[in-house]
N, C-alpha and C positions, 0 to 999 in steps of 0.2 A: 349795691345788693338790688335782686328784683323785688317787687312787690306782689302781694297776695290780691284777690278780689276785693276783699274788705278794705286793704289800704289803698287801693285805686278808686274803688267808689267813693270813698269819705274825703279822700283829697280832693275828687273833683266836685262834690256835691258841697264841700265846704270852702272851695276857692283858693286851696292850698297847693303847692307843688308838692308836699309830701307829709305823710302822717304815719305813725307807729303806732302799734298794739299800747294801750293805756293813755292814747292821748285823747281828750275832750274835745268834740268837734260841735258845732251846729251845721247840720246837714240840710240843705234844701230838699224838699220832699216833692216827688212827681205826681204820685197818685195818694190818695188817701180813701180807704174803704169804711163803709160801716153799715151794719145789718140793723134790726131793730133794737137789739140788746145795746148795742153802742150808742144807737142816735138816742136812745133814751138816757145812757148814762153822762152825756156830753152835755145835756141840759142845764145841769146845775153850775157845771163850772165854766160854762160859756158866760152864763150871768155873772157869776163872782168875778169873771177876768174883765167884764164889761166888753166883751167880743159882740158887736152887732153885725160886723162885716166879715165875710171870708176872703181869706188871702187870695190874692190873684197868683196867676200861673201855675195852680195846683190842680189837678183833676180830682173830682169828688165823687166816688160812686157809692149808692146807696141802695139797698134792697132788703126786701121781707124775705127771710128764709128759715130763720130757726123754726118757728111755730105758725106753719102755714098750711090751711087756714088756721085762724085764732081757735084754739082748743077752749079756751074760757074767757071771762071777762076780764082779769089781768091784762093778758096778753093782746085782746082786743085793742085794750087801752094803749097798750105800747105801740102797735099798728099804728094807732090814729095820730100818735105824737110823733112817729116816723114820717107821716104823710104828710102831716101839717108842716114840719121841719123841711122837708124835700122842697115842698111846694114856696115857703115862706123865703126860702134862700135861693128859690129858682135853680136847683141843682138839675141838671140837663140828663144827667145819667142816673135817673131813678128808676128802679125795676119793682112794678106792683105785683102782689101776689098773683100768680098766672101769667106774668110777663118776663119771668127771669129764670130763679133758681137758687140753688145753694152757691153762695159767695164764691166758693174758690174752684168752682166749675164755670160760673158766669162770668168773672173776669178775665178769664183767658179766652174764653171763645166769644166775646163780644169786642175783643182787642184791645180791653184797657191793660194788658201786660206786655211790656217790651223789653228787650235785653239790655241791659246797662241801667236800667232807671231804678229808683229808690222808692220802694212802695210801703206804705205803713197802713195797719188796719187793728180794729178791735177785736180780734180774734187770735187765738193761739196757732191756727194753721195755716198763718200768712207765707210760711214757709214753701209751700206748694208752689209759688210763682217762681222759685228758682230752677224748675224744670224748663224755663225759657229764658233763661239767663238775667232774670232780675232779681234786685236784692231786697227782699221783702222780710218786714219785722212785724210782731205783732205789739201794739200799744195799749195802755191803759185809758180810760175816759178822762182824766186830765190831763195827761200828755197829747192827746188827740185834740183837745179843746184849744190847747196851745197851739198845737199844728196848724188847725184850722184858722186861728187868728194870726198867726204869724209866717204860715209857709216853711217851718223850719221845726227840727227836731235836735235838741242836744243827746249826744250820743259817745260813750265810751268806745273807741276803736278796738273790736275783739282780737285776741289771736287766732291763728287758723288753724286748721287740721285739714288733711288731704286724705281721699278715699280714692283708691284705684281699683277699677272693677274689670276682670279678665274673664274669659272662658264664654260660653254659651249656655242657654238655659235649657234643661233637659225638658222631657215630658210631662206636663201636668203641673210645671213650675214656673211661676210668672213674677211681674217685679215686686209682687207684694210680699212674696217669699223673700225676696232679695233684702228688703228693707226690715224684715223680721230678723233676717240674719244680722244685719247692723246692730238694730236693737239688743240682740242678745250678745253681741261682742262688746258695744259700748254702754250698756244700760241706761238708765234714767239720768244720771245725774253727773258723770264723767265729762260730758262736753258742754255743761253749762256755761252759757254766755260765749260759747266759742263760735266761730264761722266755719262752716263746712263746706269743702269743696269736693265734687265726685266727678271723675273723668275716667279714662280709660277705655281700651276697644269695646268691652261690652255694652258701654252706653248706646253706640250707633244701631244696636240690634233693638234697643226698648223703643216701643211706640212712645209718641208724646203723651198719651193717656198714662201709659205705665211710668213715664219719669215724673207725672203730677204725683202719682201714688207714692213713689219713693221719698220725694222732696215732701210731701204733705206729712206723712208720718215720721220722717226724720224730726219733727218739732217735739216727738214725745222724748227724744233724746236730752231736752234741756238746751239746745242751741239757740243762738241768736238768728242765725239765717243759716241757708243752704244753697249753693249754686252748683247746677250741675253745667258742665261743659256744653255749649252750644253747638250745633251744625247745621247741616242744609236742612234736615228734618224739622228741627225745633225752629228755625227762621221761616221756613215756608209755612209753617202753622200761623205764625205771626202775622207775615206778609198777607196771608189771604182774609185777614180781620181787621187790619188797620192800614191807613196810609201815612199815618205818623212816623216819621223818620227816627232811627235810633241806632245806637252804635254799641255793639258789644264789648264787654270788658272781661277779659280773662287775665289770669295770673301770668306772670313772668316765669321762664323756666328755671331762673335760680333764685325765686321765692324763697323764703324761709319759713318753715312750717313747726308747730309745737309737736306734731307727730304726722307721720306719714303710713297709711296702711293699705295692703293690698288684699284682694279677697277673689277668688275663682268662684263666680256664679253656676259653674257648671258641675261642682261638688255639693251642692245642696239639693235637697229633694223638699217636696211641700212642708211647711212649717206652721205651726200654731202656737198662738200666746195663749197660755192658760190662766186661769184666774189667779189675782187678782191685778198683774201689772203687763204692760204691754212688752216689758223686757224678759218676762218669765217664757222664754220660747223654747221649744221642744219639736222633733220630728213628728209628723202626724199620725206615725206608726206608733208612738207611745201613748197617743189617746184614740186611736181608733176603737171604737166600739163605745164610746161613752155618748149615753142616750140624751137626746135633746129635745126640747119643747118647741123650739123656735130658730128659724134661720135667717138671717138679715142681709141682703144684697143691695147696697146702696151708699151713701154718705159722701161726703167731700173727698174720701179716700177710694172707692172704689164703686163709684155709682155712674160712671161715664159708659159710653156706647160699646166699646171695647169689651167692657166688664158684663155688659148685658149679652153680648154675643156670646161669650165663653159661658155664660149661665145658662144660656137656650142652647147651646151645643150639647152639654152634659145633661140637659133636662130631654132632649130630644127621644121620643119613644118611650119616657118613663113618665109616672106621676108622683108628686108628693106624697109622701108618706100619710097615712090617714092620721096618726097622733102629732103631726108637724105644720106649724104654720109656717109658709115661705112667704116672706114680705119683701117685695121689691120696690125700691124707690129710686128712680132715674133723677140724676143730679140736677136737672135743667130741663125746662121746657123744650129745647132744642135736641135733648137726648132723648126725651119721651116721644117727639114727633120722629126723630130718626127710627126709633126703636118701634114704633106703629107703623110707619112705612115698611119697613123691613120683616113686619110679620111678628116680631119677638112677642109684642104685648099680648096677642091672642093664643101664642104657643105658652106663654106662663098662665094665662087665665085658664086655659082648657086643660092645663096640667095640674091645676090647684092650688095656684099661687095668687097671693094677693099684691096688686099692683097699685101704688099709692101715687099721688101728685108728687112733684118736687119739693123736698124740705128736709130738715135734718132731722127732724120725727124721731123715729126710733132710736137713732144713734145718741141722742142726748137724753133718752128715756123721757120726751117731752109728749108725744102722744103717736098714734098708730103702729104701736109695737111695744108697749110698756110691759115689762114682766112683773109677774107677781111672785110671791114666796115660794122658793124652792124650785123656781124653772129655770132651765138652762138653755142658752141661745148661742150659736156661733154664728158670728158677723163678720162682715168685709169690712167693718169701720174701723177707727183707730185706737179706742181706748175700752179697758174693760175693767176698770177700777170698780170697787164696791158701790153698788148703786147707781152705776153710769146709767143703765138701760130701764131702771126701777126700781124695784124692792132692794134692799140691802141684803136680802136673803136669796136671790138669785146670782148665776153664775153666767159671765160670758166668756167665750172663748173666740179670740181673731183669727182669721183666715184669709186666704184668697177667695174670689169669686167661685172657682172651679172647687175648692174644697167645701165651700159654704153650700153649693146646689149638690154636690155629691152627698152631702151629708143630709140634706131636707129630703133626699129620694131614699135614703136609707133607715132615716129615723134615727140614726147614730152619727156620731163624727166617723167620716169614711174618707181615706185616702182616694184622690180624683183619678189617680193613675188606674184604679181598678174600674171605671166606668167609663174610661176614654176609649 
């Protein structure tokens, strides 16, 4: 019988001929990622485990991204610990504030993500890297300490689910709407600890940015990892950014799945996740007209250059509604510079938007966009749980960049097809 991606990855990384779901393996890790939260969190377990030297043959990437620049003394302290650790351990792939960006944009664009590799990180949205054919999972602080000391991670080989996407996206519909569709269909827990494979003819029309959006937000379904079938477009993206050789891994035709689902992406319009879970998804037409106080375009889900271009296209010839704050956060310094070169930053500012530096910021309710009691925000980010962006008495709606910016112009949630 054929093998799934998960079965192939963990057989290869554990040095076995074959593994099956439920097997416990010790898999060699290719890349480990930490931001300031993770780097701080591993210090105690590293000491307790007596790890004084990091494992060889593992690529370690560290950056500051969640609270940049530090908004308070506590986070300034976390930044200091991170800097000192990166220097003490002689980490070559260390990205200081102002020299990198949000982790899940930074790793792909700097060439740290390659097809077929096993990548771990102290963040829930590691699933993003499946867009480039990598098998990436989030881990806890103690797990990461063990990985850094041994170069290996123990893991239970997960069952696999396959999604096949067909059709073509309609006007005003984007990859964000596709992943909102998947969330509506699968919910937050049905796929817990499953390995998700995404393929189908619709995938080829998605940009690499869009594929990262889908894989990023698939994390909200509770999956262990997601891998989207690679093609020339995704491989060219990788080859432009790294000279390190790689080998793609994909499932056999006769692989066995717990479930296989097909979806026609041409059948959906713009979608919105309403408060307060990412799977509570409805057509934008059902919430059209709801008043907003803030609109947020950014995050590791939708802060890429293609997202900013969509926002600029919608905003052209318009102004941000006088009662709305439109906050735009490029996902990395590279994205920021590209937007600057293309004139997008000037367009945003002259239209009345606030453009911030690259950081998680508003998405996590950290700074530069925190919501007050009773305020309503529409965001291109990935979570709308109670208190996610600030007050527990605020509300967050999740939508595509087009819907977010169309709403910022109107002052209320708006179907982007009405302004295209």
